N, CA, C, O and the ligand as a Tripos MOL2 file, in Angstrom:
@<TRIPOS>MOLECULE
protein
  297   295    75     0     0
PROTEIN
NO_CHARGES

@<TRIPOS>ATOM
      1 N          78.6370  -38.7600  -48.8200 N.3       1 MET1
      2 CA         79.6440  -39.8010  -49.4870 C.3       1 MET1
      3 C          80.9510  -39.0980  -49.5240 C.2       1 MET1
      4 O          81.0230  -37.8900  -49.7510 O.2       1 MET1
      5 N          82.0320  -39.8860  -49.2920 N.am      2 ALA2
      6 CA         83.2490  -39.2930  -49.2590 C.3       2 ALA2
      7 C          83.7150  -39.1290  -50.4760 C.2       2 ALA2
      8 O          83.3060  -39.8390  -51.3950 O.2       2 ALA2
      9 N          84.7500  -38.0510  -50.6810 N.am      3 ASP3
     10 CA         85.2470  -37.9700  -52.1730 C.3       3 ASP3
     11 C          86.1130  -39.1520  -52.5440 C.2       3 ASP3
     12 O          86.8690  -39.7480  -51.7770 O.2       3 ASP3
     13 N          85.9080  -39.4040  -53.7920 N.am      4 PRO4
     14 CA         86.8480  -40.5120  -54.2280 C.3       4 PRO4
     15 C          88.2290  -40.2250  -54.1020 C.2       4 PRO4
     16 O          88.7030  -39.0930  -54.2040 O.2       4 PRO4
     17 N          88.9620  -41.4110  -53.8450 N.am      5 ILE5
     18 CA         90.5200  -40.9830  -53.8540 C.3       5 ILE5
     19 C          90.9470  -41.1110  -55.2870 C.2       5 ILE5
     20 O          90.6270  -42.0800  -55.9750 O.2       5 ILE5
     21 N          91.7440  -40.0160  -55.7620 N.am      6 LEU6
     22 CA         92.1320  -40.0470  -57.1250 C.3       6 LEU6
     23 C          93.5750  -40.4670  -57.3220 C.2       6 LEU6
     24 O          94.0450  -40.3220  -58.4510 O.2       6 LEU6
     25 N          94.3020  -40.9480  -56.4020 N.am      7 GLN7
     26 CA         95.5450  -41.4530  -56.6830 C.3       7 GLN7
     27 C          95.6890  -42.7880  -56.2900 C.2       7 GLN7
     28 O          95.4380  -43.0680  -55.1180 O.2       7 GLN7
     29 N          96.1240  -43.8400  -57.2310 N.am      8 SER8
     30 CA         96.2920  -45.0430  -56.9480 C.3       8 SER8
     31 C          97.7490  -45.3860  -57.3940 C.2       8 SER8
     32 O          98.4280  -44.7710  -58.2160 O.2       8 SER8
     33 N          98.1200  -46.6130  -56.6020 N.am      9 THR9
     34 CA         99.4450  -47.0370  -56.9550 C.3       9 THR9
     35 C          99.3640  -48.1900  -57.8470 C.2       9 THR9
     36 O          98.8190  -49.2120  -57.4290 O.2       9 THR9
     37 N          99.8750  -48.1390  -59.1010 N.am     10 LEU10
     38 CA         99.8650  -49.1700  -60.0230 C.3      10 LEU10
     39 C         101.1210  -49.9720  -59.8010 C.2      10 LEU10
     40 O         102.2130  -49.4220  -59.6600 O.2      10 LEU10
     41 N         100.9350  -51.4110  -59.7670 N.am     11 THR11
     42 CA        101.9910  -52.3010  -59.6380 C.3      11 THR11
     43 C         102.1700  -53.0420  -60.9790 C.2      11 THR11
     44 O         101.2300  -53.7200  -61.3920 O.2      11 THR11
     45 N         103.1620  -52.9690  -61.5930 N.am     12 CYS12
     46 CA        103.4600  -53.7210  -62.8010 C.3      12 CYS12
     47 C         103.6190  -55.2480  -62.7040 C.2      12 CYS12
     48 O         104.5110  -55.7660  -62.0320 O.2      12 CYS12
     49 N         102.7630  -55.8990  -63.3670 N.am     13 PRO13
     50 CA        102.8600  -57.4010  -63.0670 C.3      13 PRO13
     51 C         104.0900  -57.9680  -63.7970 C.2      13 PRO13
     52 O         104.3520  -59.1570  -63.6190 O.2      13 PRO13
     53 N         104.7930  -57.2950  -64.5240 N.am     14 HIS14
     54 CA        105.9850  -57.8920  -65.0900 C.3      14 HIS14
     55 C         107.3200  -57.7410  -64.5540 C.2      14 HIS14
     56 O         108.2370  -58.5620  -64.5720 O.2      14 HIS14
     57 N         107.2930  -56.3940  -64.0030 N.am     15 CYS15
     58 CA        108.6370  -56.1150  -63.3910 C.3      15 CYS15
     59 C         108.5740  -55.7200  -61.9550 C.2      15 CYS15
     60 O         109.5750  -55.7560  -61.2390 O.2      15 CYS15
     61 N         107.3110  -55.3150  -61.4990 N.am     16 GLY16
     62 CA        107.0550  -55.0800  -60.0210 C.3      16 GLY16
     63 C         107.2530  -53.6850  -59.7800 C.2      16 GLY16
     64 O         107.2260  -53.2600  -58.6260 O.2      16 GLY16
     65 N         107.4550  -52.9140  -60.7810 N.am     17 ALA17
     66 CA        107.6380  -51.4020  -60.5140 C.3      17 ALA17
     67 C         106.3920  -50.7720  -60.1080 C.2      17 ALA17
     68 O         105.3650  -51.0440  -60.7300 O.2      17 ALA17
     69 N         106.3710  -49.8910  -59.0470 N.am     18 ARG18
     70 CA        105.1730  -49.4110  -58.6690 C.3      18 ARG18
     71 C         105.1580  -47.8560  -58.9910 C.2      18 ARG18
     72 O         106.2100  -47.2190  -58.9250 O.2      18 ARG18
     73 N         104.1120  -47.3250  -59.2940 N.am     19 MET19
     74 CA        103.8410  -46.0910  -59.9770 C.3      19 MET19
     75 C         102.6600  -45.4130  -59.4230 C.2      19 MET19
     76 O         101.5530  -45.9380  -59.5410 O.2      19 MET19
     77 N         102.8210  -44.2250  -58.7930 N.am     20 VAL20
     78 CA        101.6500  -43.6360  -58.1850 C.3      20 VAL20
     79 C         100.9780  -42.7360  -59.4200 C.2      20 VAL20
     80 O         101.6780  -41.8860  -59.9680 O.2      20 VAL20
     81 N          99.7520  -42.9270  -59.7930 N.am     21 GLU21
     82 CA         99.2100  -42.2910  -60.9030 C.3      21 GLU21
     83 C          97.9390  -41.6130  -60.3130 C.2      21 GLU21
     84 O          97.3360  -42.1160  -59.3640 O.2      21 GLU21
     85 N          97.5490  -40.4370  -60.9160 N.am     22 THR22
     86 CA         96.2460  -39.8190  -60.7670 C.3      22 THR22
     87 C          95.1730  -40.3450  -61.6810 C.2      22 THR22
     88 O          95.3790  -40.3000  -62.8930 O.2      22 THR22
     89 N          94.1590  -40.7920  -61.2610 N.am     23 MET23
     90 CA         93.0270  -41.2100  -61.9270 C.3      23 MET23
     91 C          92.2620  -40.0910  -62.4890 C.2      23 MET23
     92 O          92.1630  -39.0580  -61.8270 O.2      23 MET23
     93 N          91.6750  -40.1970  -63.7220 N.am     24 PRO24
     94 CA         90.5770  -39.2020  -64.1870 C.3      24 PRO24
     95 C          89.3920  -39.5040  -63.3840 C.2      24 PRO24
     96 O          89.3170  -40.6500  -62.9400 O.2      24 PRO24
     97 N          88.3830  -38.6140  -63.1010 N.am     25 LEU25
     98 CA         87.1130  -38.8490  -62.4920 C.3      25 LEU25
     99 C          86.2280  -39.2550  -63.4340 C.2      25 LEU25
    100 O          85.2570  -39.9150  -63.0630 O.2      25 LEU25
    101 N          86.3750  -38.9810  -64.6250 N.am     26 ASP26
    102 CA         85.1300  -39.2680  -65.6040 C.3      26 ASP26
    103 C          85.6990  -40.2520  -66.7650 C.2      26 ASP26
    104 O          85.0940  -40.2220  -67.8360 O.2      26 ASP26
    105 N          86.5830  -40.9400  -66.6660 N.am     27 ALA27
    106 CA         87.0730  -41.6780  -67.7900 C.3      27 ALA27
    107 C          87.7490  -42.9120  -67.3590 C.2      27 ALA27
    108 O          88.3880  -42.8070  -66.3130 O.2      27 ALA27
    109 N          87.7440  -44.0100  -67.9170 N.am     28 CYS28
    110 CA         88.6010  -45.2080  -67.5440 C.3      28 CYS28
    111 C          89.8710  -45.1490  -68.3820 C.2      28 CYS28
    112 O          89.8720  -44.7520  -69.5470 O.2      28 CYS28
    113 N          90.9620  -45.5680  -67.7200 N.am     29 VAL29
    114 CA         92.3180  -45.8460  -68.3430 C.3      29 VAL29
    115 C          92.3980  -47.3660  -68.6870 C.2      29 VAL29
    116 O          92.3700  -48.3020  -67.8870 O.2      29 VAL29
    117 N          92.4990  -47.4130  -69.9840 N.am     30 PHE30
    118 CA         92.6660  -48.8530  -70.3890 C.3      30 PHE30
    119 C          94.1220  -49.1800  -70.5140 C.2      30 PHE30
    120 O          94.5000  -50.3230  -70.2570 O.2      30 PHE30
    121 N          94.9650  -48.2500  -70.8920 N.am     31 PHE31
    122 CA         96.3270  -48.6620  -71.0210 C.3      31 PHE31
    123 C          97.2680  -47.7240  -70.3730 C.2      31 PHE31
    124 O          97.0740  -46.5090  -70.3990 O.2      31 PHE31
    125 N          98.2680  -48.2590  -69.8020 N.am     32 HIS32
    126 CA         99.2940  -47.5110  -69.0770 C.3      32 HIS32
    127 C         100.6910  -48.0630  -69.2060 C.2      32 HIS32
    128 O         100.9880  -49.2210  -68.9150 O.2      32 HIS32
    129 N         101.5330  -47.1480  -69.6630 N.am     33 GLU33
    130 CA        102.9290  -47.8480  -69.9160 C.3      33 GLU33
    131 C         103.7000  -47.8290  -68.6590 C.2      33 GLU33
    132 O         103.7600  -46.8490  -67.9170 O.2      33 GLU33
    133 N         104.2890  -48.9590  -68.4550 N.am     34 CYS34
    134 CA        105.0950  -49.1100  -67.1720 C.3      34 CYS34
    135 C         106.3590  -48.1740  -67.1410 C.2      34 CYS34
    136 O         107.0410  -48.2200  -68.1660 O.2      34 CYS34
    137 N         106.7380  -47.4310  -66.2590 N.am     35 ARG35
    138 CA        107.8200  -46.7100  -66.2460 C.3      35 ARG35
    139 C         109.2450  -47.6050  -66.0450 C.2      35 ARG35
    140 O         110.3750  -47.3020  -66.4270 O.2      35 ARG35
    141 N         108.8450  -48.6890  -65.3860 N.am     36 GLY36
    142 CA        109.9740  -49.6650  -65.3480 C.3      36 GLY36
    143 C         110.6730  -50.2280  -66.5400 C.2      36 GLY36
    144 O         111.8090  -49.9680  -66.9370 O.2      36 GLY36
    145 N         109.7240  -51.1060  -67.0750 N.am     37 CYS37
    146 CA        109.9990  -51.9340  -68.2640 C.3      37 CYS37
    147 C         109.4820  -51.6260  -69.5210 C.2      37 CYS37
    148 O         109.8590  -52.1720  -70.5580 O.2      37 CYS37
    149 N         108.5740  -50.7090  -69.4460 N.am     38 GLY38
    150 CA        107.8240  -50.1040  -70.7270 C.3      38 GLY38
    151 C         106.6930  -51.0050  -71.1540 C.2      38 GLY38
    152 O         106.0510  -50.6850  -72.1550 O.2      38 GLY38
    153 N         106.4060  -52.0350  -70.5290 N.am     39 VAL39
    154 CA        105.1540  -52.9340  -70.9650 C.3      39 VAL39
    155 C         103.9510  -52.2490  -70.7950 C.2      39 VAL39
    156 O         103.7760  -51.5200  -69.8190 O.2      39 VAL39
    157 N         103.0300  -52.4350  -71.7380 N.am     40 LEU40
    158 CA        101.6620  -51.6830  -71.6820 C.3      40 LEU40
    159 C         100.6990  -52.5170  -70.8650 C.2      40 LEU40
    160 O         100.2210  -53.5720  -71.2830 O.2      40 LEU40
    161 N         100.4130  -51.9380  -69.5600 N.am     41 LEU41
    162 CA         99.5210  -52.4790  -68.7960 C.3      41 LEU41
    163 C          98.1410  -52.4750  -69.2710 C.2      41 LEU41
    164 O          97.7240  -51.4330  -69.7760 O.2      41 LEU41
    165 N          97.2810  -53.6090  -69.1730 N.am     42 GLN42
    166 CA         95.9700  -53.5640  -69.7430 C.3      42 GLN42
    167 C          94.9740  -54.1760  -68.5920 C.2      42 GLN42
    168 O          95.4100  -54.9870  -67.7750 O.2      42 GLN42
    169 N          93.8250  -53.8060  -68.5830 N.am     43 PRO43
    170 CA         92.8680  -54.4390  -67.6120 C.3      43 PRO43
    171 C          92.7710  -55.8410  -67.6740 C.2      43 PRO43
    172 O          92.8450  -56.3780  -68.7790 O.2      43 PRO43
    173 N          92.6250  -56.4840  -66.7050 N.am     44 LYS44
    174 CA         92.3450  -58.0690  -66.7270 C.3      44 LYS44
    175 C          90.9220  -58.1280  -67.2850 C.2      44 LYS44
    176 O          90.1180  -57.1960  -67.2470 O.2      44 LYS44
    177 N          90.7200  -59.2950  -67.7880 N.am     45 PRO45
    178 CA         89.2330  -59.5460  -68.2140 C.3      45 PRO45
    179 C          88.1370  -59.2690  -67.1420 C.2      45 PRO45
    180 O          88.1940  -59.8080  -66.0370 O.2      45 PRO45
    181 N          87.2630  -58.5220  -67.4520 N.am     46 GLY46
    182 CA         86.2210  -58.2310  -66.5620 C.3      46 GLY46
    183 C          86.5000  -56.9750  -65.7310 C.2      46 GLY46
    184 O          85.5640  -56.5000  -65.0890 O.2      46 GLY46
    185 N          87.6930  -56.4030  -65.6890 N.am     47 ASP47
    186 CA         87.9640  -55.1970  -65.2580 C.3      47 ASP47
    187 C          87.8260  -54.0560  -66.2000 C.2      47 ASP47
    188 O          88.0820  -54.2130  -67.3940 O.2      47 ASP47
    189 N          87.4360  -52.9190  -65.7220 N.am     48 CYS48
    190 CA         87.2190  -51.8120  -66.5320 C.3      48 CYS48
    191 C          88.2620  -51.0040  -66.9930 C.2      48 CYS48
    192 O          88.2560  -50.4150  -68.0740 O.2      48 CYS48
    193 N          89.3500  -50.9780  -65.9850 N.am     49 CYS49
    194 CA         90.6870  -50.1110  -66.2720 C.3      49 CYS49
    195 C          91.7860  -50.7150  -65.6400 C.2      49 CYS49
    196 O          91.6630  -51.7100  -64.9270 O.2      49 CYS49
    197 N          92.9100  -50.1300  -65.8820 N.am     50 VAL50
    198 CA         94.1190  -50.6600  -65.1920 C.3      50 VAL50
    199 C          94.2470  -50.4770  -63.7130 C.2      50 VAL50
    200 O          94.9820  -51.1570  -62.9980 O.2      50 VAL50
    201 N          93.3750  -49.3810  -63.2610 N.am     51 PHE51
    202 CA         93.6110  -49.1320  -61.8260 C.3      51 PHE51
    203 C          92.8680  -50.3180  -61.0080 C.2      51 PHE51
    204 O          93.2390  -50.7560  -59.9190 O.2      51 PHE51
    205 N          91.7470  -50.7470  -61.7510 N.am     52 CYS52
    206 CA         90.9570  -51.8770  -60.9250 C.3      52 CYS52
    207 C          91.7300  -53.2130  -61.1010 C.2      52 CYS52
    208 O          91.5950  -54.0810  -60.2390 O.2      52 CYS52
    209 N          92.4150  -53.3900  -62.0180 N.am     53 SER53
    210 CA         93.2290  -54.5370  -62.2040 C.3      53 SER53
    211 C          94.6100  -54.5310  -61.4780 C.2      53 SER53
    212 O          94.9980  -55.4880  -60.8070 O.2      53 SER53
    213 N          95.2750  -53.4570  -61.6490 N.am     54 HIS54
    214 CA         96.6830  -53.3860  -61.0900 C.3      54 HIS54
    215 C          96.8340  -52.3160  -59.9770 C.2      54 HIS54
    216 O          97.9380  -52.2510  -59.4370 O.2      54 HIS54
    217 N          95.9960  -51.5880  -59.6250 N.am     55 GLY55
    218 CA         96.2200  -50.5090  -58.6280 C.3      55 GLY55
    219 C          95.6340  -51.0770  -57.3760 C.2      55 GLY55
    220 O          94.8780  -52.0470  -57.3060 O.2      55 GLY55
    221 N          96.1580  -50.2240  -56.2440 N.am     56 ASP56
    222 CA         95.7680  -50.4730  -54.9130 C.3      56 ASP56
    223 C          94.5690  -49.8100  -54.5200 C.2      56 ASP56
    224 O          94.1430  -50.0760  -53.3970 O.2      56 ASP56
    225 N          93.7940  -48.8070  -55.3950 N.am     57 ILE57
    226 CA         92.6110  -48.1910  -55.1840 C.3      57 ILE57
    227 C          91.9090  -48.3360  -56.5710 C.2      57 ILE57
    228 O          92.4600  -48.0720  -57.6390 O.2      57 ILE57
    229 N          90.6440  -48.7810  -56.4320 N.am     58 ALA58
    230 CA         89.7700  -48.9260  -57.5690 C.3      58 ALA58
    231 C          89.4860  -47.5340  -57.9630 C.2      58 ALA58
    232 O          89.5610  -46.5800  -57.1890 O.2      58 ALA58
    233 N          89.1130  -47.4570  -59.3730 N.am     59 CYS59
    234 CA         88.9190  -46.2880  -59.9720 C.3      59 CYS59
    235 C          87.6640  -45.3600  -59.4450 C.2      59 CYS59
    236 O          86.7220  -45.9880  -58.9620 O.2      59 CYS59
    237 N          87.5840  -44.2250  -59.4810 N.am     60 PRO60
    238 CA         86.5320  -43.3040  -58.8530 C.3      60 PRO60
    239 C          85.2060  -43.7590  -59.2330 C.2      60 PRO60
    240 O          84.5090  -43.9120  -58.2300 O.2      60 PRO60
    241 N          84.5930  -44.0370  -60.3380 N.am     61 PRO61
    242 CA         83.3910  -44.5760  -60.4640 C.3      61 PRO61
    243 C          83.0760  -45.8100  -59.6800 C.2      61 PRO61
    244 O          81.9580  -45.9630  -59.1880 O.2      61 PRO61
    245 N          84.1040  -46.7620  -59.5410 N.am     62 ILE62
    246 CA         83.8660  -47.9920  -58.7620 C.3      62 ILE62
    247 C          83.7780  -47.3970  -57.2120 C.2      62 ILE62
    248 O          82.8890  -47.8360  -56.4820 O.2      62 ILE62
    249 N          84.4510  -46.6680  -56.8490 N.am     63 GLN63
    250 CA         84.4540  -46.1660  -55.4430 C.3      63 GLN63
    251 C          83.0500  -45.4810  -55.0650 C.2      63 GLN63
    252 O          82.4740  -45.6550  -53.9910 O.2      63 GLN63
    253 N          82.6490  -44.7700  -55.9930 N.am     64 GLN64
    254 CA         81.3270  -44.0720  -55.8190 C.3      64 GLN64
    255 C          80.0350  -44.8780  -56.0400 C.2      64 GLN64
    256 O          79.0660  -44.7660  -55.2880 O.2      64 GLN64
    257 N          80.0660  -45.6720  -57.0760 N.am     65 HIS65
    258 CA         78.9210  -46.3810  -57.4810 C.3      65 HIS65
    259 C          78.9110  -47.8890  -57.3950 C.2      65 HIS65
    260 O          77.8890  -48.5620  -57.5330 O.2      65 HIS65
    261 N          80.1070  -48.3720  -57.1610 N.am     66 GLY66
    262 CA         80.5280  -49.7810  -57.3960 C.3      66 GLY66
    263 C          80.3670  -50.3390  -58.6350 C.2      66 GLY66
    264 O          80.3470  -51.5630  -58.7640 O.2      66 GLY66
    265 N          80.2260  -49.4450  -59.7470 N.am     67 SER67
    266 CA         80.3340  -49.9190  -61.1500 C.3      67 SER67
    267 C          80.9180  -48.9270  -61.9450 C.2      67 SER67
    268 O          81.0980  -47.8000  -61.4820 O.2      67 SER67
    269 N          81.2770  -49.2570  -63.2410 N.am     68 CYS68
    270 CA         81.9700  -48.4270  -64.0460 C.3      68 CYS68
    271 C          81.5190  -48.4770  -65.4370 C.2      68 CYS68
    272 O          80.5930  -49.2120  -65.7810 O.2      68 CYS68
    273 N          82.2250  -47.6260  -66.3350 N.am     69 CYS69
    274 CA         81.7050  -47.5510  -67.5980 C.3      69 CYS69
    275 C          81.5810  -48.8860  -68.3190 C.2      69 CYS69
    276 O          80.6050  -49.0590  -69.0500 O.2      69 CYS69
    277 N          82.4120  -49.7590  -68.1860 N.am     70 ALA70
    278 CA         82.3960  -50.9770  -68.7820 C.3      70 ALA70
    279 C          81.2100  -51.8240  -68.3990 C.2      70 ALA70
    280 O          80.8260  -52.7180  -69.1520 O.2      70 ALA70
    281 N          80.6070  -51.5630  -67.2250 N.am     71 ARG71
    282 CA         79.5350  -52.4110  -66.7660 C.3      71 ARG71
    283 C          78.1800  -51.8120  -66.6950 C.2      71 ARG71
    284 O          77.1800  -52.4630  -66.3940 O.2      71 ARG71
    285 N          78.1820  -50.5910  -66.9730 N.am     72 GLN72
    286 CA         76.8190  -49.8020  -66.7390 C.3      72 GLN72
    287 C          75.6170  -50.3980  -67.8480 C.2      72 GLN72
    288 O          74.4110  -50.3510  -67.6090 O.2      72 GLN72
    289 N          76.1420  -50.8860  -68.9320 N.am     73 ALA73
    290 CA         75.3670  -51.2720  -69.8850 C.3      73 ALA73
    291 C          74.5050  -52.5400  -69.4440 C.2      73 ALA73
    292 O          73.3540  -52.6730  -69.8600 O.2      73 ALA73
    293 N          75.0110  -53.3290  -68.7160 N.am     74 ALA74
    294 CA         74.3030  -54.6150  -68.3990 C.3      74 ALA74
    295 C          72.9600  -54.5530  -67.5310 C.2      74 ALA74
    296 O          72.3560  -55.5890  -67.2530 O.2      74 ALA74
    297 ZN        107.0380  -53.0130  -65.7600 Zn       75 ZN75
@<TRIPOS>BOND
     1     1     2 1
     2     2     3 1
     3     3     4 2
     4     3     5 am
     5     5     6 1
     6     6     7 1
     7     7     8 2
     8     7     9 am
     9     9    10 1
    10    10    11 1
    11    11    12 2
    12    11    13 am
    13    13    14 1
    14    14    15 1
    15    15    16 2
    16    15    17 am
    17    17    18 1
    18    18    19 1
    19    19    20 2
    20    19    21 am
    21    21    22 1
    22    22    23 1
    23    23    24 2
    24    23    25 am
    25    25    26 1
    26    26    27 1
    27    27    28 2
    28    27    29 am
    29    29    30 1
    30    30    31 1
    31    31    32 2
    32    31    33 am
    33    33    34 1
    34    34    35 1
    35    35    36 2
    36    35    37 am
    37    37    38 1
    38    38    39 1
    39    39    40 2
    40    39    41 am
    41    41    42 1
    42    42    43 1
    43    43    44 2
    44    43    45 am
    45    45    46 1
    46    46    47 1
    47    47    48 2
    48    47    49 am
    49    49    50 1
    50    50    51 1
    51    51    52 2
    52    51    53 am
    53    53    54 1
    54    54    55 1
    55    55    56 2
    56    55    57 am
    57    57    58 1
    58    58    59 1
    59    59    60 2
    60    59    61 am
    61    61    62 1
    62    62    63 1
    63    63    64 2
    64    63    65 am
    65    65    66 1
    66    66    67 1
    67    67    68 2
    68    67    69 am
    69    69    70 1
    70    70    71 1
    71    71    72 2
    72    71    73 am
    73    73    74 1
    74    74    75 1
    75    75    76 2
    76    75    77 am
    77    77    78 1
    78    78    79 1
    79    79    80 2
    80    79    81 am
    81    81    82 1
    82    82    83 1
    83    83    84 2
    84    83    85 am
    85    85    86 1
    86    86    87 1
    87    87    88 2
    88    87    89 am
    89    89    90 1
    90    90    91 1
    91    91    92 2
    92    91    93 am
    93    93    94 1
    94    94    95 1
    95    95    96 2
    96    95    97 am
    97    97    98 1
    98    98    99 1
    99    99   100 2
   100    99   101 am
   101   101   102 1
   102   102   103 1
   103   103   104 2
   104   103   105 am
   105   105   106 1
   106   106   107 1
   107   107   108 2
   108   107   109 am
   109   109   110 1
   110   110   111 1
   111   111   112 2
   112   111   113 am
   113   113   114 1
   114   114   115 1
   115   115   116 2
   116   115   117 am
   117   117   118 1
   118   118   119 1
   119   119   120 2
   120   119   121 am
   121   121   122 1
   122   122   123 1
   123   123   124 2
   124   123   125 am
   125   125   126 1
   126   126   127 1
   127   127   128 2
   128   127   129 am
   129   129   130 1
   130   130   131 1
   131   131   132 2
   132   131   133 am
   133   133   134 1
   134   134   135 1
   135   135   136 2
   136   135   137 am
   137   137   138 1
   138   138   139 1
   139   139   140 2
   140   139   141 am
   141   141   142 1
   142   142   143 1
   143   143   144 2
   144   143   145 am
   145   145   146 1
   146   146   147 1
   147   147   148 2
   148   147   149 am
   149   149   150 1
   150   150   151 1
   151   151   152 2
   152   151   153 am
   153   153   154 1
   154   154   155 1
   155   155   156 2
   156   155   157 am
   157   157   158 1
   158   158   159 1
   159   159   160 2
   160   159   161 am
   161   161   162 1
   162   162   163 1
   163   163   164 2
   164   163   165 am
   165   165   166 1
   166   166   167 1
   167   167   168 2
   168   167   169 am
   169   169   170 1
   170   170   171 1
   171   171   172 2
   172   171   173 am
   173   173   174 1
   174   174   175 1
   175   175   176 2
   176   175   177 am
   177   177   178 1
   178   178   179 1
   179   179   180 2
   180   179   181 am
   181   181   182 1
   182   182   183 1
   183   183   184 2
   184   183   185 am
   185   185   186 1
   186   186   187 1
   187   187   188 2
   188   187   189 am
   189   189   190 1
   190   190   191 1
   191   191   192 2
   192   191   193 am
   193   193   194 1
   194   194   195 1
   195   195   196 2
   196   195   197 am
   197   197   198 1
   198   198   199 1
   199   199   200 2
   200   199   201 am
   201   201   202 1
   202   202   203 1
   203   203   204 2
   204   203   205 am
   205   205   206 1
   206   206   207 1
   207   207   208 2
   208   207   209 am
   209   209   210 1
   210   210   211 1
   211   211   212 2
   212   211   213 am
   213   213   214 1
   214   214   215 1
   215   215   216 2
   216   215   217 am
   217   217   218 1
   218   218   219 1
   219   219   220 2
   220   219   221 am
   221   221   222 1
   222   222   223 1
   223   223   224 2
   224   223   225 am
   225   225   226 1
   226   226   227 1
   227   227   228 2
   228   227   229 am
   229   229   230 1
   230   230   231 1
   231   231   232 2
   232   231   233 am
   233   233   234 1
   234   234   235 1
   235   235   236 2
   236   235   237 am
   237   237   238 1
   238   238   239 1
   239   239   240 2
   240   239   241 am
   241   241   242 1
   242   242   243 1
   243   243   244 2
   244   243   245 am
   245   245   246 1
   246   246   247 1
   247   247   248 2
   248   247   249 am
   249   249   250 1
   250   250   251 1
   251   251   252 2
   252   251   253 am
   253   253   254 1
   254   254   255 1
   255   255   256 2
   256   255   257 am
   257   257   258 1
   258   258   259 1
   259   259   260 2
   260   259   261 am
   261   261   262 1
   262   262   263 1
   263   263   264 2
   264   263   265 am
   265   265   266 1
   266   266   267 1
   267   267   268 2
   268   267   269 am
   269   269   270 1
   270   270   271 1
   271   271   272 2
   272   271   273 am
   273   273   274 1
   274   274   275 1
   275   275   276 2
   276   275   277 am
   277   277   278 1
   278   278   279 1
   279   279   280 2
   280   279   281 am
   281   281   282 1
   282   282   283 1
   283   283   284 2
   284   283   285 am
   285   285   286 1
   286   286   287 1
   287   287   288 2
   288   287   289 am
   289   289   290 1
   290   290   291 1
   291   291   292 2
   292   291   293 am
   293   293   294 1
   294   294   295 1
   295   295   296 2
@<TRIPOS>SUBSTRUCTURE
     1 MET1         2 RESIDUE 1 A MET
     2 ALA2         6 RESIDUE 1 A ALA
     3 ASP3        10 RESIDUE 1 A ASP
     4 PRO4        14 RESIDUE 1 A PRO
     5 ILE5        18 RESIDUE 1 A ILE
     6 LEU6        22 RESIDUE 1 A LEU
     7 GLN7        26 RESIDUE 1 A GLN
     8 SER8        30 RESIDUE 1 A SER
     9 THR9        34 RESIDUE 1 A THR
    10 LEU10       38 RESIDUE 1 A LEU
    11 THR11       42 RESIDUE 1 A THR
    12 CYS12       46 RESIDUE 1 A CYS
    13 PRO13       50 RESIDUE 1 A PRO
    14 HIS14       54 RESIDUE 1 A HIS
    15 CYS15       58 RESIDUE 1 A CYS
    16 GLY16       62 RESIDUE 1 A GLY
    17 ALA17       66 RESIDUE 1 A ALA
    18 ARG18       70 RESIDUE 1 A ARG
    19 MET19       74 RESIDUE 1 A MET
    20 VAL20       78 RESIDUE 1 A VAL
    21 GLU21       82 RESIDUE 1 A GLU
    22 THR22       86 RESIDUE 1 A THR
    23 MET23       90 RESIDUE 1 A MET
    24 PRO24       94 RESIDUE 1 A PRO
    25 LEU25       98 RESIDUE 1 A LEU
    26 ASP26      102 RESIDUE 1 A ASP
    27 ALA27      106 RESIDUE 1 A ALA
    28 CYS28      110 RESIDUE 1 A CYS
    29 VAL29      114 RESIDUE 1 A VAL
    30 PHE30      118 RESIDUE 1 A PHE
    31 PHE31      122 RESIDUE 1 A PHE
    32 HIS32      126 RESIDUE 1 A HIS
    33 GLU33      130 RESIDUE 1 A GLU
    34 CYS34      134 RESIDUE 1 A CYS
    35 ARG35      138 RESIDUE 1 A ARG
    36 GLY36      142 RESIDUE 1 A GLY
    37 CYS37      146 RESIDUE 1 A CYS
    38 GLY38      150 RESIDUE 1 A GLY
    39 VAL39      154 RESIDUE 1 A VAL
    40 LEU40      158 RESIDUE 1 A LEU
    41 LEU41      162 RESIDUE 1 A LEU
    42 GLN42      166 RESIDUE 1 A GLN
    43 PRO43      170 RESIDUE 1 A PRO
    44 LYS44      174 RESIDUE 1 A LYS
    45 PRO45      178 RESIDUE 1 A PRO
    46 GLY46      182 RESIDUE 1 A GLY
    47 ASP47      186 RESIDUE 1 A ASP
    48 CYS48      190 RESIDUE 1 A CYS
    49 CYS49      194 RESIDUE 1 A CYS
    50 VAL50      198 RESIDUE 1 A VAL
    51 PHE51      202 RESIDUE 1 A PHE
    52 CYS52      206 RESIDUE 1 A CYS
    53 SER53      210 RESIDUE 1 A SER
    54 HIS54      214 RESIDUE 1 A HIS
    55 GLY55      218 RESIDUE 1 A GLY
    56 ASP56      222 RESIDUE 1 A ASP
    57 ILE57      226 RESIDUE 1 A ILE
    58 ALA58      230 RESIDUE 1 A ALA
    59 CYS59      234 RESIDUE 1 A CYS
    60 PRO60      238 RESIDUE 1 A PRO
    61 PRO61      242 RESIDUE 1 A PRO
    62 ILE62      246 RESIDUE 1 A ILE
    63 GLN63      250 RESIDUE 1 A GLN
    64 GLN64      254 RESIDUE 1 A GLN
    65 HIS65      258 RESIDUE 1 A HIS
    66 GLY66      262 RESIDUE 1 A GLY
    67 SER67      266 RESIDUE 1 A SER
    68 CYS68      270 RESIDUE 1 A CYS
    69 CYS69      274 RESIDUE 1 A CYS
    70 ALA70      278 RESIDUE 1 A ALA
    71 ARG71      282 RESIDUE 1 A ARG
    72 GLN72      286 RESIDUE 1 A GLN
    73 ALA73      290 RESIDUE 1 A ALA
    74 ALA74      294 RESIDUE 1 A ALA
    75 ZN75       297 GROUP 0 **** ****
């Protein structure tokens, strides 16, 4: 299995700013403040983290198992 990609480019849905951020391997990022407009990015309903909703690369748990912390319980 390939190592997960740890950098994702977040795109702010409000101002369109793009931010390259490093994702943690073992945690989900629920909130991320936009560097452009300061809005607090949040996951869309059903998504586990801001990277899955607004990033171009899904978070590491999704890359490796296809599931994430928010979905494991089901
Ligand atoms: Zn923004």
